[in-house]
MDAnalysis code that builds the backbone (N, CA, C; Angstrom):
import MDAnalysis as mda
import numpy as np

u = mda.Universe.empty(693, n_residues=231, atom_resindex=np.repeat(np.arange(231), 3), trajectory=True)
u.add_TopologyAttr("name", ["N", "CA", "C"] * 231)
u.add_TopologyAttr("resid", np.arange(1, 232))
u.add_TopologyAttr("resname", ["MET", "SER", "ILE", "LYS", "TYR", "TYR", "LEU", "VAL", "GLU", "CYS", "PRO", "ILE", "THR", "PRO", "ASP", "PRO", "ASP", "ASP", "ARG", "ARG", "ALA", "GLN", "ILE", "GLY", "GLU", "TYR", "GLU", "ALA", "VAL", "THR", "GLU", "LYS", "GLU", "ILE", "PHE", "GLU", "TYR", "MET", "THR", "ARG", "ALA", "GLY", "SER", "ALA", "ILE", "THR", "PRO", "ALA", "GLU", "ALA", "LYS", "ALA", "ASN", "TYR", "GLU", "GLU", "ILE", "ILE", "GLY", "ALA", "PHE", "GLU", "TYR", "PHE", "LEU", "LYS", "GLN", "GLY", "TYR", "GLY", "ILE", "ASN", "THR", "GLU", "PHE", "ILE", "ASN", "ILE", "ARG", "PRO", "VAL", "ILE", "PRO", "GLY", "LEU", "PHE", "LYS", "ASN", "ASP", "ASP", "ASP", "LYS", "PHE", "ASP", "ASN", "LYS", "ARG", "HIS", "GLU", "ILE", "LYS", "PHE", "SER", "ALA", "GLN", "LEU", "GLY", "LYS", "ARG", "TYR", "ASN", "ARG", "THR", "ALA", "ASP", "ASP", "VAL", "LYS", "VAL", "GLU", "LYS", "ILE", "ALA", "ALA", "PRO", "SER", "ASN", "LEU", "PRO", "LEU", "PRO", "VAL", "THR", "PHE", "GLU", "ASP", "ILE", "ALA", "SER", "ALA", "THR", "VAL", "ASN", "ASN", "SER", "MET", "THR", "PRO", "ASN", "GLY", "VAL", "ALA", "SER", "LEU", "ARG", "GLY", "ILE", "ARG", "LEU", "ASN", "PHE", "ASN", "GLN", "ASN", "ASP", "PRO", "LEU", "GLN", "GLY", "ILE", "PHE", "LEU", "ILE", "ASP", "THR", "ARG", "LYS", "ASN", "GLU", "TYR", "ARG", "VAL", "SER", "ARG", "ILE", "LEU", "THR", "HIS", "LYS", "GLY", "THR", "HIS", "ILE", "VAL", "PHE", "GLN", "LEU", "PRO", "GLY", "GLU", "LEU", "VAL", "PRO", "ASP", "GLU", "TYR", "SER", "LEU", "GLU", "ILE", "ARG", "MET", "ILE", "SER", "LYS", "ASN", "SER", "LYS", "LYS", "ILE", "ARG", "LYS", "GLY", "THR", "LEU", "THR", "GLU", "LYS", "LEU", "THR", "VAL"])
u.atoms.positions = np.array([
    [15.492, -16.950, -6.000],
    [15.387, -15.566, -5.801],
    [15.146, -15.165, -4.449],
    [15.871, -14.123, -3.924],
    [15.758, -13.750, -2.550],
    [14.997, -12.366, -2.399],
    [14.562, -12.097, -1.196],
    [14.061, -10.867, -0.908],
    [15.189, -9.922, -0.392],
    [15.485, -8.817, -1.110],
    [16.548, -7.915, -0.755],
    [16.068, -6.961, 0.232],
    [16.860, -6.629, 1.284],
    [16.511, -5.597, 2.249],
    [17.634, -4.842, 2.581],
    [17.360, -3.583, 3.078],
    [18.524, -2.732, 3.818],
    [17.994, -2.211, 5.116],
    [18.844, -1.734, 5.926],
    [18.483, -1.214, 7.096],
    [18.306, 0.279, 7.178],
    [17.349, 0.855, 7.777],
    [17.088, 2.336, 7.845],
    [16.786, 2.820, 9.344],
    [16.978, 4.022, 9.490],
    [16.603, 4.492, 10.878],
    [15.124, 4.212, 11.060],
    [14.750, 3.990, 12.398],
    [13.306, 3.836, 12.825],
    [12.843, 5.007, 13.457],
    [12.044, 5.903, 12.712],
    [11.662, 7.190, 13.240],
    [10.492, 7.100, 14.313],
    [10.012, 5.912, 14.567],
    [8.937, 5.797, 15.528],
    [9.284, 5.296, 16.823],
    [10.591, 5.089, 17.245],
    [11.033, 4.629, 18.400],
    [12.001, 5.691, 18.949],
    [12.035, 5.792, 20.274],
    [12.964, 6.789, 20.981],
    [14.419, 6.472, 20.830],
    [14.855, 5.225, 20.632],
    [16.263, 4.958, 20.651],
    [16.814, 5.258, 19.282],
    [17.893, 6.271, 19.130],
    [18.290, 6.622, 17.879],
    [19.108, 5.442, 17.093],
    [19.527, 4.462, 17.817],
    [20.291, 3.378, 17.207],
    [19.361, 2.358, 16.634],
    [18.015, 2.330, 16.858],
    [17.144, 1.332, 16.445],
    [17.041, 1.419, 14.845],
    [16.937, 0.237, 14.207],
    [16.931, 0.258, 12.697],
    [15.772, -0.755, 12.318],
    [15.197, -0.488, 11.224],
    [14.171, -1.291, 10.702],
    [14.495, -1.778, 9.279],
    [14.005, -2.922, 8.916],
    [14.300, -3.420, 7.541],
    [13.274, -2.714, 6.498],
    [13.935, -2.369, 5.413],
    [13.210, -1.831, 4.141],
    [13.448, -2.787, 3.152],
    [12.329, -3.216, 2.639],
    [12.342, -4.032, 1.327],
    [12.879, -3.303, 0.128],
    [13.790, -3.880, -0.641],
    [14.225, -3.216, -1.798],
    [13.283, -3.471, -2.937],
    [13.720, -3.125, -4.156],
    [12.876, -3.246, -5.241],
    [12.675, -4.838, -5.605],
    [11.482, -5.112, -5.934],
    [11.072, -6.555, -6.230],
    [10.216, -6.597, -7.370],
    [10.149, -7.798, -8.067],
    [9.179, -7.851, -9.188],
    [7.969, -8.588, -8.716],
    [6.867, -8.301, -9.160],
    [5.619, -8.913, -8.977],
    [5.012, -9.600, -10.202],
    [4.385, -10.825, -9.910],
    [3.796, -11.513, -11.063],
    [2.289, -11.246, -11.202],
    [1.713, -11.456, -12.289],
    [0.308, -11.240, -12.510],
    [-0.505, -12.514, -12.807],
    [-1.712, -12.590, -13.101],
    [-2.433, -13.700, -13.461],
    [-1.776, -14.574, -14.558],
    [-1.124, -13.831, -15.595],
    [-0.442, -14.473, -16.642],
    [0.675, -15.420, -16.053],
    [1.503, -14.923, -15.207],
    [2.528, -15.938, -14.729],
    [1.936, -17.068, -13.874],
    [0.981, -16.640, -13.125],
    [0.248, -17.685, -12.316],
    [-0.339, -18.806, -13.234],
    [-1.035, -18.469, -14.258],
    [-1.716, -19.479, -15.168],
    [-0.415, -20.300, -15.849],
    [0.585, -19.577, -16.171],
    [1.667, -20.319, -16.907],
    [2.301, -21.370, -15.909],
    [2.379, -21.009, -14.667],
    [2.982, -21.943, -13.628],
    [1.974, -23.121, -13.357],
    [0.654, -22.912, -13.376],
    [-0.293, -23.824, -13.089],
    [-0.491, -24.851, -14.276],
    [-0.077, -24.464, -15.418],
    [-0.125, -25.260, -16.537],
    [1.241, -25.588, -17.149],
    [2.303, -25.579, -16.280],
    [3.649, -25.956, -16.718],
    [3.649, -27.320, -17.206],
    [4.857, -27.726, -17.649],
    [4.963, -29.193, -18.248],
    [4.702, -30.199, -17.094],
    [3.898, -31.200, -17.439],
    [3.604, -32.108, -16.353],
    [2.313, -31.935, -15.494],
    [1.861, -30.768, -15.776],
    [0.513, -30.380, -15.003],
    [-0.595, -31.019, -15.753],
    [-1.506, -31.491, -14.911],
    [-2.757, -32.106, -15.459],
    [-3.906, -31.168, -15.743],
    [-3.617, -29.753, -15.663],
    [-4.639, -28.745, -15.992],
    [-4.273, -28.068, -17.290],
    [-5.286, -27.684, -17.969],
    [-5.112, -26.849, -19.124],
    [-5.172, -25.351, -18.788],
    [-4.632, -24.552, -19.750],
    [-4.769, -23.051, -19.598],
    [-6.281, -22.590, -19.413],
    [-7.216, -23.299, -20.170],
    [-8.573, -22.898, -20.248],
    [-9.224, -23.258, -18.720],
    [-8.749, -24.588, -18.327],
    [-9.328, -24.966, -17.072],
    [-8.775, -24.140, -15.863],
    [-7.434, -23.691, -15.965],
    [-6.861, -22.775, -14.966],
    [-7.634, -21.575, -14.771],
    [-7.838, -20.886, -16.031],
    [-8.651, -19.507, -15.978],
    [-10.084, -19.786, -15.584],
    [-10.681, -20.817, -15.898],
    [-12.141, -21.052, -15.503],
    [-12.219, -21.268, -14.001],
    [-11.334, -22.009, -13.467],
    [-11.298, -22.191, -11.900],
    [-10.886, -20.934, -11.296],
    [-10.060, -20.209, -11.874],
    [-9.629, -18.964, -11.233],
    [-10.918, -17.993, -11.126],
    [-11.682, -17.925, -12.264],
    [-12.832, -17.120, -12.268],
    [-13.909, -17.586, -11.304],
    [-14.080, -18.808, -11.183],
    [-14.965, -19.375, -10.321],
    [-14.683, -19.066, -8.827],
    [-13.407, -19.133, -8.488],
    [-13.006, -18.845, -7.127],
    [-13.169, -17.299, -6.809],
    [-12.828, -16.430, -7.734],
    [-13.034, -14.946, -7.638],
    [-14.455, -14.623, -7.524],
    [-15.266, -15.264, -8.263],
    [-16.703, -15.070, -8.374],
    [-17.378, -15.573, -7.098],
    [-16.967, -16.622, -6.492],
    [-17.448, -17.097, -5.140],
    [-17.075, -16.097, -4.084],
    [-15.792, -15.596, -4.053],
    [-15.455, -14.601, -3.130],
    [-16.385, -13.342, -3.188],
    [-16.530, -12.908, -4.456],
    [-17.447, -11.692, -4.658],
    [-18.771, -11.994, -4.168],
    [-19.371, -13.187, -4.351],
    [-20.781, -13.486, -4.053],
    [-20.946, -13.390, -2.581],
    [-19.975, -13.929, -1.668],
    [-20.157, -13.951, -0.306],
    [-19.813, -12.593, 0.267],
    [-18.908, -11.821, -0.317],
    [-18.581, -10.380, 0.175],
    [-19.808, -9.600, -0.044],
    [-20.545, -9.821, -1.093],
    [-21.746, -8.995, -1.350],
    [-22.848, -9.249, -0.444],
    [-22.992, -10.475, 0.197],
    [-23.934, -10.897, 1.105],
    [-23.617, -10.420, 2.510],
    [-22.380, -9.696, 2.683],
    [-21.975, -9.128, 3.988],
    [-21.152, -10.158, 4.776],
    [-20.799, -11.289, 4.141],
    [-19.814, -12.255, 4.958],
    [-18.386, -11.691, 4.962],
    [-17.603, -12.106, 5.863],
    [-16.128, -12.170, 5.798],
    [-15.769, -13.538, 5.244],
    [-14.490, -13.691, 4.933],
    [-13.991, -14.791, 4.263],
    [-12.678, -15.214, 5.077],
    [-12.672, -16.495, 5.506],
    [-11.425, -17.013, 6.250],
    [-11.112, -18.330, 5.546],
    [-9.890, -18.215, 4.689],
    [-9.438, -19.392, 4.118],
    [-8.053, -19.545, 4.385],
    [-7.305, -20.716, 3.983],
    [-5.863, -20.744, 4.045],
    [-5.156, -19.816, 3.123],
    [-5.797, -19.357, 2.102],
    [-5.264, -18.431, 1.188],
    [-5.334, -17.056, 1.603],
    [-6.514, -16.588, 2.060],
    [-6.708, -15.189, 2.340],
    [-7.789, -15.079, 3.376],
    [-7.681, -14.003, 4.274],
    [-8.850, -13.642, 5.127],
    [-9.103, -12.209, 4.838],
    [-10.437, -12.100, 4.702],
    [-11.081, -10.773, 4.360],
    [-12.245, -10.393, 5.323],
    [-12.167, -9.262, 5.704],
    [-13.258, -8.747, 6.566],
    [-13.742, -7.326, 6.234],
    [-14.978, -7.035, 6.482],
    [-15.543, -5.698, 5.979],
    [-15.239, -4.685, 7.063],
    [-14.942, -3.390, 6.631],
    [-14.712, -2.242, 7.462],
    [-15.565, -1.098, 6.877],
    [-15.740, -0.185, 7.753],
    [-16.553, 1.045, 7.406],
    [-15.719, 2.307, 7.758],
    [-14.886, 2.814, 6.831],
    [-14.118, 4.094, 7.120],
    [-15.064, 5.208, 7.223],
    [-14.569, 6.415, 7.737],
    [-15.402, 7.514, 7.827],
    [-15.816, 7.860, 9.141],
    [-16.097, 9.117, 9.502],
    [-16.518, 9.528, 10.783],
    [-17.913, 9.591, 10.997],
    [-18.337, 9.342, 12.140],
    [-19.778, 9.450, 12.507],
    [-19.977, 10.603, 13.547],
    [-20.885, 11.331, 13.453],
    [-21.102, 12.653, 14.282],
    [-21.158, 12.392, 15.702],
    [-22.060, 11.418, 16.025],
    [-22.336, 11.024, 17.420],
    [-23.045, 9.692, 17.397],
    [-23.411, 9.294, 18.628],
    [-23.933, 7.848, 18.698],
    [-25.234, 7.647, 17.969],
    [-25.941, 8.672, 17.715],
    [-27.268, 8.476, 16.944],
    [-27.100, 8.547, 15.379],
    [-25.859, 8.950, 15.076],
    [-25.575, 9.079, 13.590],
    [-25.656, 7.667, 12.907],
    [-26.065, 7.648, 11.688],
    [-26.219, 6.333, 10.956],
    [-25.410, 6.384, 9.658],
    [-25.203, 5.325, 8.942],
    [-24.486, 5.097, 7.743],
    [-25.088, 5.963, 6.733],
    [-24.131, 6.834, 6.130],
    [-24.541, 7.681, 4.981],
    [-23.662, 7.502, 3.855],
    [-24.142, 7.064, 2.777],
    [-23.420, 6.790, 1.469],
    [-22.571, 8.084, 1.157],
    [-22.884, 9.117, 1.450],
    [-22.129, 10.446, 1.041],
    [-20.809, 10.549, 1.952],
    [-20.963, 10.049, 3.166],
    [-19.914, 10.325, 4.132],
    [-19.175, 8.861, 4.532],
    [-19.792, 7.756, 4.248],
    [-19.202, 6.507, 4.702],
    [-19.218, 5.521, 3.465],
    [-18.491, 4.563, 3.673],
    [-18.417, 3.502, 2.640],
    [-17.982, 2.159, 3.173],
    [-18.327, 1.123, 2.547],
    [-17.879, -0.240, 2.897],
    [-16.534, -0.663, 2.119],
    [-15.675, -1.073, 2.780],
    [-14.481, -1.470, 2.229],
    [-14.119, -2.906, 2.878],
    [-13.075, -3.569, 2.221],
    [-12.623, -4.837, 2.760],
    [-11.154, -4.863, 2.977],
    [-10.893, -5.382, 4.293],
    [-9.520, -5.464, 4.708],
    [-9.064, -6.882, 4.454],
    [-7.870, -7.086, 3.743],
    [-7.519, -8.455, 3.464],
    [-6.065, -8.702, 4.041],
    [-5.939, -9.941, 4.584],
    [-4.492, -10.498, 4.975],
    [-4.371, -11.758, 4.440],
    [-3.041, -12.172, 4.350],
    [-2.770, -13.592, 3.902],
    [-3.208, -14.488, 4.937],
    [-3.749, -15.737, 4.463],
    [-4.138, -16.794, 5.428],
    [-2.841, -17.530, 5.904],
    [-3.203, -18.459, 6.893],
    [-2.081, -19.108, 7.633],
    [-1.150, -20.006, 6.671],
    [-1.628, -20.471, 5.605],
    [-0.854, -21.184, 4.739],
    [0.347, -20.411, 4.218],
    [0.092, -19.151, 3.879],
    [1.078, -18.345, 3.271],
    [1.928, -17.728, 4.345],
    [1.398, -17.672, 5.524],
    [2.330, -17.197, 6.672],
    [3.349, -18.121, 6.925],
    [3.096, -19.459, 6.739],
    [4.177, -20.593, 6.876],
    [5.152, -20.487, 5.617],
    [4.605, -20.031, 4.555],
    [5.630, -19.971, 3.370],
    [6.735, -19.082, 3.615],
    [6.479, -18.030, 4.443],
    [7.647, -17.050, 4.682],
    [8.853, -17.741, 5.357],
    [8.644, -18.886, 6.030],
    [9.892, -19.529, 6.569],
    [10.781, -20.108, 5.564],
    [10.286, -20.195, 4.406],
    [11.247, -20.759, 3.319],
    [11.801, -19.697, 2.388],
    [11.524, -18.460, 2.629],
    [11.918, -17.405, 1.820],
    [13.344, -17.033, 2.170],
    [14.255, -16.867, 1.217],
    [15.601, -16.472, 1.418],
    [15.757, -14.877, 1.379],
    [16.522, -14.392, 2.282],
    [16.784, -12.849, 2.280],
    [18.219, -12.563, 1.861],
    [18.426, -11.341, 1.536],
    [19.749, -10.835, 1.149],
    [19.837, -9.427, 1.605],
    [20.835, -9.082, 2.440],
    [21.055, -7.714, 2.905],
    [21.770, -6.939, 1.808],
    [21.448, -5.683, 1.582],
    [22.066, -4.814, 0.477],
    [22.350, -3.533, 0.995],
    [23.156, -2.813, 0.446],
    [23.500, -1.327, 0.926],
    [22.188, -0.512, 0.673],
    [21.949, 0.376, 1.677],
    [20.843, 1.266, 1.601],
    [21.100, 2.337, 0.420],
    [20.242, 2.768, -0.265],
    [20.300, 3.837, -1.218],
    [20.523, 5.154, -0.323],
    [21.465, 6.065, -0.893],
    [21.704, 7.250, -0.092],
    [21.019, 8.442, -0.747],
    [20.718, 9.311, 0.163],
    [20.055, 10.692, -0.254],
    [18.596, 10.520, -0.846],
    [18.095, 9.370, -0.698],
    [16.758, 9.182, -1.225],
    [15.685, 9.430, -0.092],
    [14.489, 10.059, -0.403],
    [13.461, 9.985, 0.460],
    [12.908, 8.703, 0.845],
    [12.499, 8.444, 2.085],
    [12.200, 7.053, 2.456],
    [10.862, 7.032, 3.180],
    [9.749, 6.975, 2.545],
    [8.363, 6.814, 3.284],
    [8.372, 5.479, 3.958],
    [8.020, 5.392, 5.161],
    [7.969, 4.084, 5.837],
    [6.663, 3.706, 6.248],
    [5.814, 4.688, 6.979],
    [4.560, 4.240, 7.521],
    [3.537, 5.296, 7.211],
    [2.517, 4.773, 6.469],
    [1.348, 5.653, 6.094],
    [0.177, 5.314, 6.941],
    [-0.444, 6.239, 7.616],
    [-1.677, 5.946, 8.415],
    [-2.845, 6.841, 7.945],
    [-3.925, 6.119, 7.581],
    [-5.060, 6.692, 7.119],
    [-5.962, 6.879, 8.379],
    [-6.197, 8.209, 8.806],
    [-6.883, 8.535, 10.089],
    [-8.163, 8.008, 10.140],
    [-8.972, 8.258, 9.072],
    [-10.512, 7.928, 9.006],
    [-10.703, 6.379, 9.266],
    [-9.891, 5.601, 8.516],
    [-10.087, 4.163, 8.642],
    [-9.221, 3.475, 9.630],
    [-8.326, 4.255, 10.320],
    [-7.577, 3.728, 11.204],
    [-6.654, 2.554, 10.760],
    [-6.259, 2.587, 9.540],
    [-5.335, 1.565, 8.986],
    [-3.903, 2.060, 8.673],
    [-2.959, 1.242, 8.700],
    [-1.548, 1.446, 8.474],
    [-1.117, 0.794, 7.279],
    [-0.588, 1.534, 6.175],
    [0.009, 1.017, 4.983],
    [-1.031, 0.109, 4.339],
    [-2.275, 0.536, 4.290],
    [-3.337, -0.264, 3.676],
    [-4.291, 0.438, 2.838],
    [-5.093, 1.319, 3.464],
    [-6.145, 1.979, 2.629],
    [-6.036, 3.594, 2.737],
    [-6.791, 4.234, 1.879],
    [-6.894, 5.685, 1.906],
    [-8.415, 6.231, 1.830],
    [-8.615, 7.200, 2.454],
    [-9.958, 7.794, 2.499],
    [-9.899, 9.162, 1.752],
    [-10.504, 9.260, 0.516],
    [-10.393, 10.549, -0.268],
    [-10.901, 11.692, 0.644],
    [-10.283, 12.803, 0.573],
    [-10.521, 13.954, 1.410],
    [-10.143, 13.826, 2.822],
    [-9.689, 12.635, 3.285],
    [-9.507, 12.365, 4.605],
    [-7.944, 12.806, 5.042],
    [-7.774, 12.851, 6.269],
    [-6.324, 13.177, 6.709],
    [-5.449, 11.919, 6.832],
    [-4.243, 12.078, 6.440],
    [-3.337, 11.013, 6.477],
    [-2.020, 11.540, 7.278],
    [-1.249, 10.423, 7.777],
    [0.004, 10.804, 8.571],
    [1.022, 9.913, 7.728],
    [2.199, 10.460, 7.492],
    [3.242, 9.796, 6.786],
    [4.571, 9.996, 7.580],
    [5.171, 8.856, 8.016],
    [6.374, 8.880, 8.807],
    [7.629, 8.324, 7.840],
    [8.758, 8.797, 7.982],
    [9.759, 8.250, 7.238],
    [11.124, 8.938, 7.417],
    [11.983, 8.878, 6.547],
    [13.288, 9.552, 6.493],
    [13.506, 10.375, 5.335],
    [14.118, 11.577, 5.433],
    [14.415, 12.537, 4.394],
    [13.129, 12.831, 3.568],
    [12.133, 13.256, 4.321],
    [10.832, 13.695, 3.716],
    [10.814, 15.131, 3.359],
    [11.737, 15.853, 3.421],
    [11.817, 17.213, 3.125],
    [11.622, 17.464, 1.566],
    [10.786, 18.397, 1.170],
    [10.603, 18.779, -0.188],
    [10.071, 20.271, -0.186],
    [10.099, 20.899, -1.416],
    [9.552, 22.219, -1.570],
    [8.109, 22.031, -2.125],
    [7.141, 22.175, -1.242],
    [5.739, 22.056, -1.691],
    [5.334, 23.021, -2.719],
    [6.086, 24.221, -2.684],
    [5.665, 25.207, -3.793],
    [6.119, 24.873, -5.198],
    [7.046, 23.903, -5.295],
    [7.454, 23.373, -6.530],
    [6.595, 22.141, -7.074],
    [5.895, 22.376, -8.106],
    [4.915, 21.310, -8.568],
    [5.613, 20.021, -8.853],
    [6.890, 20.007, -9.125],
    [7.533, 18.750, -9.296],
    [7.980, 17.999, -8.152],
    [7.813, 18.602, -6.935],
    [8.166, 17.942, -5.710],
    [6.824, 17.737, -4.904],
    [6.885, 16.755, -3.924],
    [5.833, 16.695, -2.974],
    [5.519, 15.203, -2.812],
    [4.228, 14.988, -2.499],
    [3.681, 13.587, -2.341],
    [2.807, 13.313, -3.512],
    [2.999, 12.257, -4.204],
    [2.234, 11.914, -5.336],
    [1.674, 10.439, -5.101],
    [0.459, 10.292, -5.575],
    [-0.240, 8.983, -5.583],
    [-0.471, 8.564, -7.036],
    [0.082, 7.380, -7.370],
    [-0.085, 6.987, -8.725],
    [-0.914, 5.660, -8.839],
    [-1.890, 5.636, -9.647],
    [-2.851, 4.551, -9.627],
    [-2.396, 3.540, -10.708],
    [-3.097, 2.435, -10.877],
    [-2.497, 1.320, -11.807],
    [-2.609, 1.832, -13.237],
    [-3.259, 2.849, -13.556],
    [-3.250, 3.425, -14.965],
    [-2.294, 4.565, -15.101],
    [-1.368, 4.695, -14.204],
    [-0.353, 5.770, -14.234],
    [-0.808, 7.061, -14.009],
    [-2.102, 7.297, -13.643],
    [-2.615, 8.640, -13.325],
    [-1.991, 9.120, -12.028],
    [-1.611, 10.315, -12.021],
    [-0.944, 10.888, -10.863],
    [-1.755, 11.989, -10.136],
    [-1.875, 11.904, -8.763],
    [-2.436, 12.936, -8.023],
    [-1.617, 13.416, -6.857],
    [-1.211, 14.677, -7.035],
    [-0.386, 15.308, -6.131],
    [-1.157, 15.934, -4.898],
    [-0.662, 15.562, -3.760],
    [-1.185, 16.166, -2.468],
    [-0.864, 17.554, -2.531],
    [-1.961, 18.367, -2.439],
    [-1.908, 19.891, -2.358],
    [-1.935, 20.497, -1.044],
    [-2.545, 19.839, -0.089],
    [-2.783, 20.492, 1.231],
    [-1.856, 19.779, 2.271],
    [-0.808, 20.335, 2.702],
    [-0.029, 19.837, 3.790],
    [-0.298, 20.518, 5.171],
    [-0.649, 19.792, 6.135],
    [-0.980, 20.360, 7.453],
    [0.258, 20.529, 8.327],
    [1.072, 19.449, 8.342],
    [2.406, 19.496, 9.175],
    [3.464, 18.918, 8.320],
    [4.649, 19.516, 8.341],
    [5.577, 19.019, 7.409],
    [7.055, 19.020, 8.120],
    [7.483, 17.873, 8.591],
    [8.863, 17.736, 9.182],
    [9.621, 16.768, 8.320],
    [10.864, 16.681, 8.622],
    [11.814, 15.797, 7.838],
    [11.507, 14.270, 8.059],
    [10.812, 13.878, 9.170],
    [10.495, 12.480, 9.435],
    [8.942, 12.425, 9.497],
    [8.171, 13.470, 9.513],
    [6.642, 13.310, 9.693],
    [5.844, 14.292, 8.893],
    [4.915, 13.868, 8.191],
    [4.058, 14.774, 7.406],
    [2.538, 14.403, 7.672],
    [1.778, 15.412, 7.860],
    [0.312, 15.248, 8.015],
    [-0.308, 15.989, 6.848],
    [-1.179, 15.466, 6.165],
    [-1.697, 16.049, 4.993],
    [-3.151, 15.643, 4.723],
    [-3.847, 16.365, 3.764],
    [-5.156, 15.848, 3.324],
    [-5.124, 15.196, 2.020],
    [-5.791, 13.931, 1.975],
    [-5.745, 13.291, 0.684],
    [-6.573, 13.925, -0.341],
    [-6.164, 13.796, -1.682],
    [-7.004, 14.388, -2.709],
    [-8.398, 13.784, -2.664],
    [-9.394, 14.626, -2.956],
    [-10.766, 14.155, -2.952],
    [-11.129, 13.402, -4.257],
    [-10.393, 13.610, -5.351],
    [-10.761, 13.028, -6.598],
    [-10.161, 11.568, -6.766],
    [-9.636, 10.946, -5.757],
    [-9.065, 9.692, -5.812],
    [-10.310, 8.695, -6.028],
    [-10.137, 7.795, -6.963],
    [-11.162, 6.797, -7.438],
    [-10.678, 5.441, -6.781],
    [-11.695, 4.448, -6.753],
    [-11.290, 3.125, -6.286],
    [-10.220, 2.541, -7.143],
    [-9.168, 2.156, -6.548],
    [-7.986, 1.568, -7.308],
    [-6.978, 1.307, -6.245],
    [-5.855, 0.834, -6.823],
    [-4.609, 0.659, -6.087],
    [-3.565, 1.610, -6.386],
    [-2.989, 2.261, -5.353],
    [-2.070, 3.334, -5.615],
    [-0.687, 3.085, -5.030],
    [0.294, 3.650, -5.642],
    [1.727, 3.795, -5.052],
    [1.854, 5.211, -4.536],
    [2.405, 5.206, -3.328],
    [2.701, 6.551, -2.801],
    [4.275, 6.921, -3.023],
    [4.442, 8.024, -3.634],
    [5.864, 8.465, -4.026],
    [6.189, 9.827, -3.475],
    [7.335, 9.965, -2.817],
    [7.913, 11.182, -2.480],
    [8.817, 11.676, -3.543],
    [8.761, 12.915, -3.937],
    [9.624, 13.519, -4.904],
    [10.239, 14.740, -4.309],
    [11.623, 14.828, -4.381],
    [12.302, 16.053, -3.814],
    [13.532, 16.346, -4.574],
    [13.935, 17.613, -4.538],
    [15.171, 17.962, -5.142],
    [16.116, 18.715, -4.008],
    [17.288, 18.015, -3.945],
    [18.205, 18.522, -2.925],
    [18.814, 19.892, -3.263],
    [19.301, 20.532, -2.219],
    [19.926, 21.864, -2.469],
    [21.198, 21.671, -3.417],
    [21.291, 22.564, -4.306],
    [22.472, 22.662, -5.244],
    [22.339, 21.504, -6.134],
    [21.103, 21.091, -6.488],
    [20.910, 19.980, -7.445],
    [19.580, 20.324, -8.206],
    [19.565, 19.721, -9.447],
    [18.411, 19.792, -10.254],
    [17.690, 18.486, -10.312],
    [18.250, 17.465, -9.808],
    [17.776, 16.045, -10.071],
    [16.654, 15.726, -9.158],
    [15.625, 15.227, -9.596],
    [14.587, 14.797, -8.775],
    [14.865, 13.478, -8.047],
    [14.806, 13.342, -6.872],
    [14.976, 12.169, -6.092],
    [13.603, 11.597, -5.715],
    [13.420, 10.265, -5.812],
    [12.108, 9.725, -5.575],
    [12.419, 8.570, -4.637],
    [11.295, 8.496, -3.658],
    [11.167, 7.293, -2.625],
    [9.721, 6.855, -2.678],
    [9.608, 5.691, -2.702],
    [8.262, 4.879, -2.885],
    [7.981, 4.180, -1.453],
    [6.700, 4.204, -1.086],
    [6.301, 3.419, -0.025],
    [6.175, 1.927, -0.546],
    [6.632, 1.010, 0.333],
    [6.739, -0.380, -0.132],
    [5.325, -0.934, -0.460],
    [4.380, -0.712, 0.473],
    [3.142, -1.239, 0.418],
    [2.232, -0.395, -0.560],
    [1.299, -0.970, -1.225],
    [0.321, -0.338, -2.122],
    [-0.835, 0.029, -1.186],
    [-1.416, 1.119, -1.596],
    [-2.610, 1.743, -0.934],
    [-3.802, 1.573, -1.846],
    [-4.945, 1.256, -1.087],
    [-6.123, 1.206, -1.958],
    [-7.376, 2.118, -1.403],
    [-8.114, 2.461, -2.459],
    [-9.296, 3.371, -2.165],
    [-10.457, 2.537, -2.388],
])
C-alpha cells in the first residue's frame, strides 16, 4: 500500500509556481488491527497478552504524565504545554483561563520508518476547497491543537463559502460525529480565514471540514484538513 498524494498551490510562499504535496484519502487502523497483527500466525503472544501489555504501557505513560514528566521513547515523544494567554508577568495559572495539554510527536524509530514508505502521485481533485494550514493562536501550534473560544487562522485554497448559509462554512467534527459550526468569522479571503473557535468544544479529536456551494450549483463540496486537531 502506498501513500497517495497530489500537488496543490502553496499559499504561504511568494512564488506562484511553488507547490506542496497534499496527502489523499487514506485508511487508519485501530487497536483491533494492531492486536490482530501482534497475534498473527507464528506469533508467540496471545490476544489476552497483547491487550494486557498494551494497557500496561498506556497506564505507565499516563502515570508519568500525571506526575508532570515528559516522555521520550523510540515510539513517541510527549511534552507538556500550557495554552492560553497571561495578562502580564505577574499573572499566574488559572484553571478558568489556562489548561495543561500534551504535545506529541513520533519518536526516531518511526521517523526512520518513513524511508521505506512507497508514494504514488495522483490527480488533484478539482473544484474542492482545500484547507492546508490551521494555526491555533493561543497555543501557538500548527495543525495540532485547538483552544475553545480562541482565535485560529486557516490557510488553503478555494476557501470561499457563504457564511450566511448554515449548510456552508467551517465545521469541526469530533470522534462521535458531533458537528460544531464556526459562527464568528473575523477575516475571510479565498486563501485565508481568521475566526473564533466555538466555546463548546470538549476534549476530543476533531476533523476540520470546509463546506461550500459553488455558483450555479446546489451541490455541497467538502474539503478536509489532513491532520486531526485536539482539544
